[in-house]
Every structure is written in structure tokens, then in C-alpha cells.
N, C-alpha and C positions, 0 to 999 in steps of 0.2 A: 504494500500500500504506500502510495506517495503522500508525503506530508505536504500540506499547502505551504508554499514559500511566502514568507512575509517580506514586505518591502522594507529595506533598510534605508533610513535617511542618509543622504549624501551631503557632506559639507560643501559649502559654496565653492571652495577652492579645489574640490575633487570633481567638479562637474566637467563634462565634455566641453571643450572650447567652442565647438559648433553650437551646442545648446545655448551657451552664453551669448554668442554672436546673434543667434536667432532671437533670443530674448531682447537683446539690445535693439535689433532692427524692429521688432514688434513695438517696443516702447517708443522708439523714434517715430514710427509710422503713426501710432496713436497720438503722439504729441502734435505731429503735423496736421492730422485730421482735425483735432480740437482747435489748434491755432488757426486753421483755415476756415473753420465754420463761421467765426464772428465777422471777418471782413466780407465773406460771401453773403451771409444772411442780413447783416446790418452794416453795410459799407459806410454810410454817412456817420452813424453813431461811432463806429470803430475809428474812423478818421478823426472825428472831433475828440474822442477820448485819447487817441494817440498824440494828437497835437497838444492837449492839455498836459499830458504826462511829459512830453518833450520840453515844455516851458517851465517845468518845476526845477528847482535847484538840484545840482548833481548829487548832493548828499541825500536828498529824498529818494532819488532814483536808486542810489546804491543801497539804501536801507530797504527799499522794496525788493530789490534783487536778493539781498541777504535773507529777508523773511521768506521769499519763495524757495531759496535753496535749503534753508533750515526745515521748512515744512516738507519739502521733497525728501530730505534725508530722514526725517522722522517717519514719513510714510514708508520709505524703503526699509527702514529698520523694523517697522511693524510687520511688513509683508514678508520679511525673510526670517 
């Protein structure tokens, strides 16, 4: 009688590099789809919002970028 094999979790550094490349491409594709939805669906509002963001001081833009990176890192840590 064959015993059912249980899946053994694999550490992130032991994964196949092709799986990691595929995951990266999927994440990039999803980001591009989401980023492209707003200018496609709401071009005027997107342009106005982009213009207002561009007029802000550089340190406000950097803080916004930092917040986005930290949130992304937190979500990545939660997901893995």
C-alpha cells in the first residue's frame, strides 16, 4: 500500500528560479494592468491628479513613495 505523500514546504531560496521569474512576471503584469486601468477609464481625472501630484514639493512625493514601498513590503511579508 502506498502512503499518501505530503507536500513539504519549500523555503523561498530553494524554489526553482523559473518559478521565481514566472512569479515576478505575473506580479509585473498585474501591476501594469492596474496602473493602466485608471488612465484608460478616467483619463481626465488621472491627468489632473497626476498634475497635482507633480506640483507638490519633492519631499511629499518621496514620502508617498516611501509609504507605498513600506506597504508593499508589509504585504509581501504577509503573503510569504
